[in-house]
C-alpha positions as CSV (number, residue, x, y, z in Angstrom):
1,M,0.0,0.0,0.0
2,L,2.7,2.5,1.1
3,D,4.8,1.6,-2.0
4,G,1.9,2.6,-4.3
5,V,1.4,5.9,-2.5
6,V,5.1,6.7,-2.8
7,R,5.0,5.9,-6.5
8,I,1.9,8.1,-7.1
9,A,3.5,11.0,-5.1
10,A,6.7,10.6,-7.1
11,G,4.7,10.6,-10.3
12,V,2.8,13.8,-9.3
13,L,6.1,15.5,-8.5
14,A,7.6,14.4,-11.8
15,L,4.6,15.9,-13.6
16,V,5.1,19.2,-11.8
17,F,8.8,19.3,-12.5
18,A,8.2,18.3,-16.1
19,W,5.7,21.2,-16.5
20,A,8.1,23.7,-14.9
21,A,11.0,22.6,-17.1
22,A,8.9,22.6,-20.2
23,L,7.6,26.1,-19.6
24,K,11.1,27.4,-19.1
25,V,12.3,25.9,-22.3
26,L,9.2,26.8,-24.4
27,R,9.0,30.3,-23.0
28,F,12.7,31.0,-22.7
29,R,12.5,34.8,-23.1
30,A,9.9,34.9,-20.2
31,W,12.1,32.7,-18.1
32,R,15.2,34.8,-18.8
33,S,13.2,38.0,-17.9
34,E,11.8,36.4,-14.7
35,L,15.3,35.3,-13.7
36,Q,16.7,38.8,-13.9
37,G,14.2,39.9,-11.3
38,Y,16.0,37.7,-8.7
39,A,19.0,40.0,-8.9
40,L,21.4,37.1,-8.9
41,P,25.1,37.9,-9.8
42,H,25.6,37.5,-13.6
43,P,27.6,34.3,-13.5
44,L,25.0,32.6,-11.2
45,R,22.2,33.9,-13.4
46,R,23.8,32.3,-16.5
47,I,24.2,29.0,-14.7
48,A,20.6,29.1,-13.5
49,L,19.3,30.0,-17.0
50,G,20.1,26.6,-18.4
51,G,20.8,24.7,-15.2
52,V,17.4,25.0,-13.5
53,P,15.4,23.4,-16.4
54,L,18.1,20.8,-16.7
55,V,17.9,19.9,-13.0
56,E,14.1,19.9,-13.1
57,G,14.4,17.5,-16.0
58,A,16.8,15.3,-14.0
59,V,14.1,14.9,-11.3
60,V,11.7,13.7,-13.9
61,A,14.3,11.3,-15.4
62,L,15.1,9.8,-12.0
63,V,11.5,9.2,-11.3
64,L,10.9,7.6,-14.7
65,V,13.8,5.1,-14.2
66,G,12.6,4.3,-10.7
67,E,15.4,6.0,-8.7
68,L,13.0,7.5,-6.2
69,P,15.4,8.3,-3.3
70,P,17.8,10.3,-5.5
71,A,14.9,12.0,-7.1
72,G,13.5,12.9,-3.7
73,A,16.8,14.3,-2.6
74,L,17.2,16.3,-5.7
75,C,13.6,17.5,-5.4
76,I,14.3,18.7,-1.9
77,A,17.5,20.5,-3.0
78,V,15.7,22.2,-5.9
79,V,12.8,23.4,-3.7
80,S,15.2,24.6,-1.0
81,A,17.2,26.6,-3.6
82,F,14.0,28.1,-5.0
83,S,12.9,29.0,-1.5
84,L,16.2,30.8,-0.9
85,A,15.9,32.6,-4.2
86,I,12.4,33.8,-3.2
87,L,13.8,35.1,0.1
88,R,16.6,36.9,-1.8
89,R,14.1,38.4,-4.2
90,R,11.9,39.6,-1.4
91,S,15.0,41.3,0.2
92,V,15.6,43.1,-3.1
93,D,12.0,43.9,-4.1
94,G,10.3,44.0,-0.7
95,D,6.7,42.7,-0.5
96,R,5.8,43.1,-4.2
């Protein structure tokens, strides 16, 4: 029972990450524009521009091949990094 729930949860997360990666690739200009709002240093922004969709795709790939523990660890790392980026953006932009 628990194994099925874990697989369903992993599948849902894979869909969310696939959607996020696809939007960044398909709407690259919007992604680049959005990323500039985070006021990251230029080298880090260049890495994030291609790296974020790549890492999101890696989560999907890990789930698809059944490597759920590494997929979960990578998912936690990505969500943590995103949370830190949001905090940084709020420190730059305030409450907007």
